[in-house]
C-alpha positions as CSV (number, residue, x, y, z in Angstrom):
1,M,-35.8,137.6,46.1
2,K,-34.1,134.1,45.9
3,N,-37.0,132.5,47.8
4,T,-39.6,134.2,45.6
5,F,-37.8,133.3,42.4
6,L,-37.3,129.7,43.3
7,L,-40.9,129.2,44.5
8,C,-42.3,130.9,41.4
9,I,-40.1,129.0,38.9
10,E,-40.7,125.6,40.5
11,G,-44.4,126.3,40.7
12,F,-44.5,127.5,37.1
13,L,-42.9,124.3,35.8
14,I,-45.8,122.4,37.3
15,S,-48.7,124.8,37.1
16,F,-48.4,125.8,33.5
17,P,-48.4,122.4,31.7
18,L,-50.7,120.6,34.1
19,P,-54.0,122.4,33.1
20,I,-53.1,121.7,29.4
21,I,-52.6,118.0,30.1
22,V,-55.8,117.8,32.1
23,A,-57.8,119.6,29.4
24,L,-56.5,117.4,26.6
25,T,-57.1,114.3,28.7
26,L,-60.7,115.3,29.5
27,N,-61.4,116.2,25.9
28,T,-60.3,112.7,24.7
29,L,-62.6,110.8,27.1
30,K,-65.4,109.0,25.3
31,G,-67.9,109.5,28.1
32,K,-68.8,113.2,28.1
33,R,-70.7,112.8,31.3
34,T,-67.6,111.3,33.0
35,A,-65.6,114.2,31.7
36,K,-68.0,116.8,33.2
37,V,-68.0,115.0,36.5
38,L,-64.2,115.0,36.6
39,Q,-64.1,118.6,35.5
40,T,-66.4,119.5,38.4
41,I,-64.3,117.6,40.9
42,F,-61.1,119.2,39.6
43,T,-62.6,122.7,39.7
44,A,-64.2,122.5,43.2
45,P,-61.0,123.1,45.2
46,H,-60.6,126.5,43.5
47,F,-63.4,127.8,45.7
48,I,-61.7,126.9,49.0
49,S,-60.4,129.9,50.8
50,L,-56.7,130.1,51.5
51,V,-57.3,130.0,55.3
52,V,-59.3,126.8,54.9
53,M,-56.7,125.4,52.6
54,V,-53.9,126.0,55.1
55,G,-56.1,124.5,57.8
56,M,-56.5,121.4,55.7
57,L,-52.8,121.2,55.3
58,Q,-52.4,121.4,59.0
59,L,-54.9,118.5,59.5
60,F,-53.1,116.3,57.0
61,F,-49.4,117.3,57.5
62,G,-49.3,118.9,60.9
63,R,-47.2,117.4,63.7
64,Y,-50.3,115.3,64.8
65,G,-52.0,115.3,61.5
66,L,-53.2,112.3,59.4
67,V,-50.0,111.7,57.6
68,N,-47.9,111.6,60.8
69,N,-50.4,109.4,62.5
70,I,-50.2,106.9,59.7
71,A,-46.4,107.2,59.7
72,E,-46.2,106.5,63.4
73,N,-48.5,103.4,63.1
74,L,-46.1,102.1,60.4
75,G,-43.1,102.6,62.8
76,W,-41.7,105.8,61.3
77,E,-41.0,109.0,63.2
78,R,-43.2,112.0,63.1
79,Y,-42.0,114.7,60.7
80,S,-42.7,118.4,61.3
81,Y,-43.7,119.5,57.8
82,F,-44.5,123.1,58.9
83,L,-41.2,123.5,60.8
84,E,-38.8,122.0,58.2
85,S,-37.5,124.3,55.5
86,A,-37.3,121.4,53.0
87,A,-41.1,120.8,53.2
88,F,-42.3,124.4,52.6
89,R,-42.0,124.6,48.9
90,P,-43.4,121.1,48.1
91,L,-46.4,121.8,50.3
92,Y,-47.0,125.3,48.9
93,I,-46.6,124.3,45.3
94,L,-48.6,121.0,45.4
95,S,-51.5,122.5,47.3
96,S,-51.6,125.5,45.0
97,N,-51.7,123.3,42.0
98,W,-54.3,121.1,43.5
99,Q,-56.5,124.1,44.1
100,D,-56.0,125.8,40.8
101,F,-55.3,123.3,38.0
102,G,-58.9,122.5,37.4
103,W,-60.0,126.1,37.1
104,S,-57.1,126.9,34.8
105,A,-58.0,123.9,32.6
106,I,-61.4,125.5,31.8
107,I,-59.7,128.0,29.5
108,Y,-58.0,125.3,27.4
109,I,-61.2,123.1,27.4
110,A,-63.0,126.1,25.9
111,A,-60.2,126.6,23.4
112,L,-60.5,123.0,22.3
113,S,-63.9,123.8,20.9
114,N,-62.0,125.4,18.0
115,A,-60.6,122.0,16.9
116,D,-62.1,121.1,13.5
117,P,-64.2,117.9,13.8
118,Q,-63.4,117.2,10.1
119,Q,-59.7,117.0,10.9
120,H,-60.4,114.4,13.6
121,E,-62.6,112.4,11.1
122,A,-59.8,112.6,8.5
123,A,-57.2,111.5,11.0
124,I,-59.4,108.5,12.1
125,L,-59.7,107.5,8.4
126,D,-56.0,107.7,8.0
127,G,-55.6,105.3,11.0
128,A,-54.3,107.9,13.5
129,S,-54.5,106.8,17.2
130,R,-56.1,108.9,19.9
131,W,-52.7,110.1,21.0
132,Q,-51.7,111.1,17.5
133,R,-55.0,113.1,17.1
134,V,-54.2,114.9,20.4
135,I,-50.8,115.9,19.2
136,H,-51.6,116.8,15.6
137,V,-55.2,118.2,15.9
138,D,-56.1,119.2,19.4
139,L,-52.7,120.7,20.5
140,P,-52.4,123.0,17.4
141,A,-56.0,124.2,18.0
142,I,-55.1,125.5,21.5
143,M,-51.6,126.8,20.7
144,P,-52.6,130.4,20.3
145,M,-54.3,130.3,23.8
146,V,-51.2,128.5,25.2
147,S,-49.0,131.3,23.9
148,V,-51.1,134.0,25.4
149,M,-51.4,132.2,28.7
150,L,-47.6,131.6,28.7
151,I,-46.9,135.3,28.2
152,M,-49.3,136.3,31.0
153,S,-47.9,133.6,33.3
154,I,-44.4,134.9,32.8
155,G,-45.5,138.5,33.2
156,G,-46.9,137.6,36.7
157,L,-44.2,135.2,37.6
158,M,-42.9,137.2,40.6
159,G,-46.4,138.2,41.7
160,V,-46.9,135.6,44.3
161,G,-49.2,136.8,47.1
162,Y,-48.3,137.0,50.7
163,E,-51.5,135.4,52.3
164,K,-50.8,131.7,51.9
165,A,-47.0,132.0,52.5
166,L,-47.7,134.1,55.7
167,L,-50.2,131.5,57.0
168,M,-47.7,128.6,56.4
169,Q,-44.8,130.6,57.8
170,S,-43.1,129.5,61.0
171,D,-39.8,130.1,62.7
172,G,-38.5,126.8,61.4
173,N,-39.1,127.5,57.7
174,L,-38.6,131.3,57.7
175,A,-35.4,130.9,55.7
176,V,-37.3,129.7,52.7
177,S,-40.8,131.1,53.3
178,E,-39.8,134.8,53.6
179,L,-40.9,136.1,50.2
180,I,-40.9,139.6,48.7
181,A,-44.7,139.8,49.3
182,T,-44.4,138.8,53.0
183,Y,-41.5,141.1,53.6
184,V,-43.4,144.0,52.1
185,Y,-46.4,143.2,54.3
186,K,-44.3,143.1,57.4
187,K,-42.4,146.2,56.6
188,G,-45.4,148.2,55.6
189,L,-48.1,147.1,58.1
190,T,-46.6,145.4,61.1
191,G,-44.2,146.6,63.9
192,V,-43.0,150.1,63.1
193,P,-44.4,150.6,59.6
194,D,-42.0,151.9,57.0
195,Q,-44.5,152.4,54.2
196,A,-42.1,154.3,51.9
197,Y,-39.6,151.4,52.0
198,A,-42.3,148.8,51.5
199,T,-43.8,150.7,48.6
200,A,-40.3,150.9,46.9
201,I,-39.9,147.1,47.3
202,G,-43.3,146.5,45.9
203,L,-42.6,148.8,42.9
204,F,-39.3,147.1,42.3
205,N,-41.2,143.7,42.1
206,S,-43.7,145.2,39.7
207,V,-40.9,146.5,37.5
208,I,-39.4,143.0,37.3
209,N,-42.8,141.6,36.3
210,V,-43.1,144.2,33.5
211,I,-39.7,143.4,32.2
212,L,-40.5,139.7,32.2
213,L,-43.7,140.4,30.4
214,I,-42.0,142.5,27.7
215,I,-39.3,139.8,27.2
216,A,-41.9,137.0,26.9
217,N,-44.1,139.0,24.6
218,T,-41.2,140.0,22.3
219,T,-39.9,136.4,22.2
220,S,-43.4,135.0,21.4
221,K,-43.9,137.6,18.6
222,K,-40.5,136.8,17.1
223,F,-40.9,133.0,17.1
224,S,-44.7,132.8,16.5
225,E,-47.6,134.8,15.3
226,N,-49.1,135.0,18.8
227,S,-48.5,137.9,21.2
228,L,-50.3,140.4,23.3
């Protein structure tokens, strides 16, 4: 539970605000063609399968991968990223965000279409800078969507899948890479299966997610007008 909680919290602190920042940045670009090209580049990694993604990580960060080859040429020692516990969470979180932030930004880019052009024109006439227009016009326009996505993100906070963690798991990083999902998989489908026990753990994890969802929804409804 500790590994799952830490991985989800650290990932959430990056994965939730990043698409919002990207959407606001793309929306402020003067060249719409450039914005579309960048959006396509940011979205493309989403369609890479998890197996291919972990293979790419091995090519770049493996014992004899690109990063270690460069480090050796610079006179540094090779570092076993997949065998060191300290490297598991950064690799997992950064690769997940690289793969998903562009796809998640699409929702906010669509929500930005609700921004009133007349407010932008009025702000320009009042001498507002581009940054001020983002803060006072664009951001309020997507706040209802931000609230809903925040509630849904918190509700699924502990719902990290087992596939990627299992592919990145090794004897060296097992102390931090053993998550609830991987534990349920191993208990329920490998060795001598104990499906009743695995089901109970999975149900317990789902109950935690439901509780987090209720808390997030209640808090949002109390402090704002947006809730599920």
